[in-house]
SEDO-334075 format. One record per residue (C-alpha): x, y, z. Coordinates in steps of 0.5 Angstrom, whole numbers. Example, Ala and Ser with C-alpha at 12.3 -4.5 7.8 and 13.67 -1.06 7.14 Angstrom:
+-------+-------+-------+
:    xx :    yy :    zz :
+-------+-------+-------+
:    25 :    -9 :    16 :
:    27 :    -2 :    14 :
+-------+-------+-------+
//
This chain:
+-------+-------+-------+
:    xx :    yy :    zz :
+-------+-------+-------+
:   262 :   134 :   129 :
:   258 :   135 :   136 :
:   261 :   129 :   141 :
:   263 :   130 :   148 :
:   270 :   131 :   149 :
:   275 :   124 :   152 :
:   276 :   124 :   159 :
:   284 :   125 :   160 :
:   288 :   118 :   159 :
:   283 :   116 :   155 :
:   286 :   118 :   147 :
:   292 :   116 :   148 :
:   300 :   118 :   148 :
:   303 :   124 :   143 :
:   305 :   117 :   139 :
:   299 :   113 :   139 :
:   292 :   117 :   141 :
:   284 :   117 :   138 :
:   279 :   123 :   138 :
:   272 :   125 :   133 :
:   274 :   124 :   127 :
:   274 :   131 :   122 :
:   271 :   131 :   115 :
:   279 :   132 :   112 :
:   279 :   125 :   115 :
:   275 :   122 :   110 :
:   279 :   119 :   104 :
:   284 :   117 :   109 :
:   279 :   112 :   113 :
:   276 :   110 :   106 :
:   281 :   108 :   105 :
:   284 :   105 :   112 :
:   276 :   102 :   109 :
:   279 :    98 :   103 :
:   286 :    96 :   105 :
:   283 :    92 :   112 :
:   276 :    89 :   107 :
:   281 :    87 :   101 :
:   286 :    85 :   106 :
:   282 :    82 :   111 :
:   275 :    80 :   109 :
:   276 :    78 :   101 :
:   274 :    71 :   103 :
:   268 :    74 :   106 :
:   266 :    79 :   102 :
:   263 :    78 :    95 :
:   269 :    80 :    90 :
:   264 :    86 :    87 :
:   263 :    89 :    93 :
:   271 :    90 :    94 :
:   273 :    90 :    86 :
:   267 :    95 :    84 :
:   271 :    99 :    90 :
:   269 :   107 :    89 :
:   272 :   110 :    92 :
:   269 :   117 :    90 :
:   263 :   115 :    93 :
:   266 :   112 :   100 :
:   270 :   119 :   102 :
:   263 :   123 :   101 :
:   259 :   117 :   106 :
:   266 :   118 :   111 :
:   266 :   126 :   110 :
:   257 :   126 :   111 :
:   258 :   120 :   116 :
:   264 :   126 :   120 :
:   260 :   132 :   118 :
:   252 :   131 :   118 :
:   252 :   126 :   123 :
:   244 :   124 :   123 :
:   243 :   124 :   130 :
:   247 :   127 :   135 :
:   249 :   120 :   139 :
:   252 :   118 :   131 :
:   260 :   118 :   131 :
:   266 :   116 :   128 :
:   271 :   116 :   132 :
:   279 :   116 :   129 :
:   285 :   113 :   132 :
:   293 :   116 :   130 :
:   300 :   113 :   130 :
:   304 :   118 :   130 :
:   300 :   124 :   125 :
:   298 :   117 :   121 :
:   290 :   116 :   121 :
:   291 :   108 :   122 :
:   283 :   106 :   124 :
:   276 :   108 :   126 :
:   270 :   107 :   128 :
:   263 :   109 :   127 :
:   258 :   107 :   131 :
:   250 :   109 :   132 :
:   243 :   108 :   137 :
:   242 :   100 :   136 :
:   236 :    99 :   134 :
:   232 :    92 :   134 :
:   233 :    85 :   131 :
:   226 :    83 :   129 :
:   222 :    78 :   135 :
:   228 :    82 :   140 :
:   224 :    87 :   146 :
:   227 :    92 :   148 :
:   234 :    91 :   153 :
:   231 :    92 :   160 :
:   239 :    95 :   162 :
:   237 :   102 :   157 :
:   241 :   105 :   151 :
:   244 :   100 :   147 :
:   250 :   102 :   141 :
:   251 :    99 :   135 :
:   259 :    98 :   133 :
:   257 :    98 :   125 :
:   265 :    99 :   124 :
:   271 :    96 :   127 :
:   276 :    96 :   122 :
:   285 :    97 :   125 :
:   290 :    96 :   118 :
:   294 :    91 :   120 :
:   300 :    93 :   118 :
:   297 :    96 :   124 :
:   294 :    92 :   128 :
:   297 :    89 :   134 :
:   298 :    95 :   137 :
:   293 :    98 :   142 :
:   288 :   101 :   136 :
:   283 :    97 :   138 :
:   282 :    98 :   145 :
:   282 :   106 :   145 :
:   277 :   106 :   140 :
:   273 :   101 :   144 :
:   275 :   105 :   150 :
:   273 :   113 :   147 :
:   267 :   110 :   144 :
:   265 :   106 :   151 :
:   266 :   113 :   155 :
:   263 :   118 :   149 :
:   257 :   112 :   151 :
:   258 :   113 :   158 :
:   257 :   121 :   157 :
:   252 :   119 :   153 :
:   248 :   114 :   158 :
:   248 :   108 :   155 :
:   248 :   102 :   157 :
:   250 :    98 :   153 :
:   255 :    97 :   146 :
:   253 :    92 :   141 :
:   257 :    89 :   133 :
:   255 :    84 :   129 :
:   260 :    80 :   126 :
:   261 :    76 :   122 :
:   260 :    69 :   124 :
:   268 :    68 :   120 :
:   271 :    73 :   123 :
:   276 :    70 :   128 :
:   280 :    75 :   130 :
:   276 :    79 :   131 :
:   272 :    76 :   135 :
:   278 :    73 :   139 :
:   279 :    81 :   141 :
:   273 :    83 :   143 :
:   272 :    77 :   148 :
:   280 :    78 :   151 :
:   276 :    85 :   152 :
:   270 :    82 :   156 :
:   265 :    82 :   151 :
:   262 :    76 :   149 :
:   256 :    74 :   144 :
:   249 :    75 :   147 :
:   245 :    70 :   142 :
:   243 :    73 :   137 :
:   245 :    71 :   130 :
:   242 :    74 :   122 :
:   243 :    73 :   116 :
:   247 :    79 :   111 :
:   244 :    78 :   103 :
:   250 :    82 :   101 :
:   245 :    81 :    93 :
:   251 :    75 :    91 :
:   251 :    72 :    97 :
:   249 :    71 :   104 :
:   254 :    71 :   110 :
:   251 :    69 :   117 :
:   255 :    75 :   123 :
:   252 :    74 :   131 :
:   252 :    79 :   135 :
:   257 :    81 :   140 :
:   255 :    85 :   146 :
:   258 :    89 :   153 :
:   256 :    92 :   158 :
:   259 :    98 :   161 :
:   256 :    98 :   169 :
:   263 :    96 :   171 :
:   261 :    88 :   170 :
:   263 :    84 :   165 :
:   258 :    81 :   158 :
:   255 :    75 :   161 :
:   255 :    68 :   155 :
:   249 :    65 :   158 :
:   246 :    70 :   157 :
:   242 :    68 :   150 :
:   236 :    74 :   147 :
:   235 :    69 :   141 :
:   238 :    64 :   137 :
:   246 :    62 :   137 :
+-------+-------+-------+
//
C-alpha cells in the first residue's frame, strides 16, 4: 500500500511499534477484530454479527484493504508488540453526514476502526496508532480526524477524551438489521489546537 513513511519516534520501540498493514496481516487483523468485538461489544452488536462471523470473508476484506485500497487516502495501520499483531486502525476520507456543511478547516480523515485486543490493552498501542495516523494525515494535508462511536462505548470515549478528542455535536442511528445503534461522532484537529467540546455542528 502506498503510504508515506512514519516520522522517526512515532513508530515505537523494538518491543512496540506501528506500521502499515500488508496483505499477509489480513488473518491476524480479522482475528483481533473478532476477539475485540466479542469481548468489548457483546452487548452493543447484534448476536448474529458475532455468532455468524465469516472468518474467510473478513480476512479477504482486510487483505483487499491492505493490498488495494479504494483511494491513496485510505489505509490500514497495525500495532505490534514483540512481533505479535495486537491492534489496528483503518481510515479514509470522511463523507459528509446528511445536512452537514463542508468543513471550513480543511480535509477530514475518518477512522473507520480503532481496535486493540483487550489482553494487550493499556499498553499504549491505541495512542501509538492514533499518533501514526495523525502523522500520515498531516503529510497528506488533512486538518481533522473524526470517528463514530456507539454511544454506549464509554471505554473508547474516555480514551479519546484523554487524547484531546471531543464530541463534535453530530449523532446518527446505525441500522444493523436487527437493532439500531446510536452513534456519536468525535473529532480532533491536527493543527495543535485541542478539539473544542462546544463545537456543536449537528444534533446533540
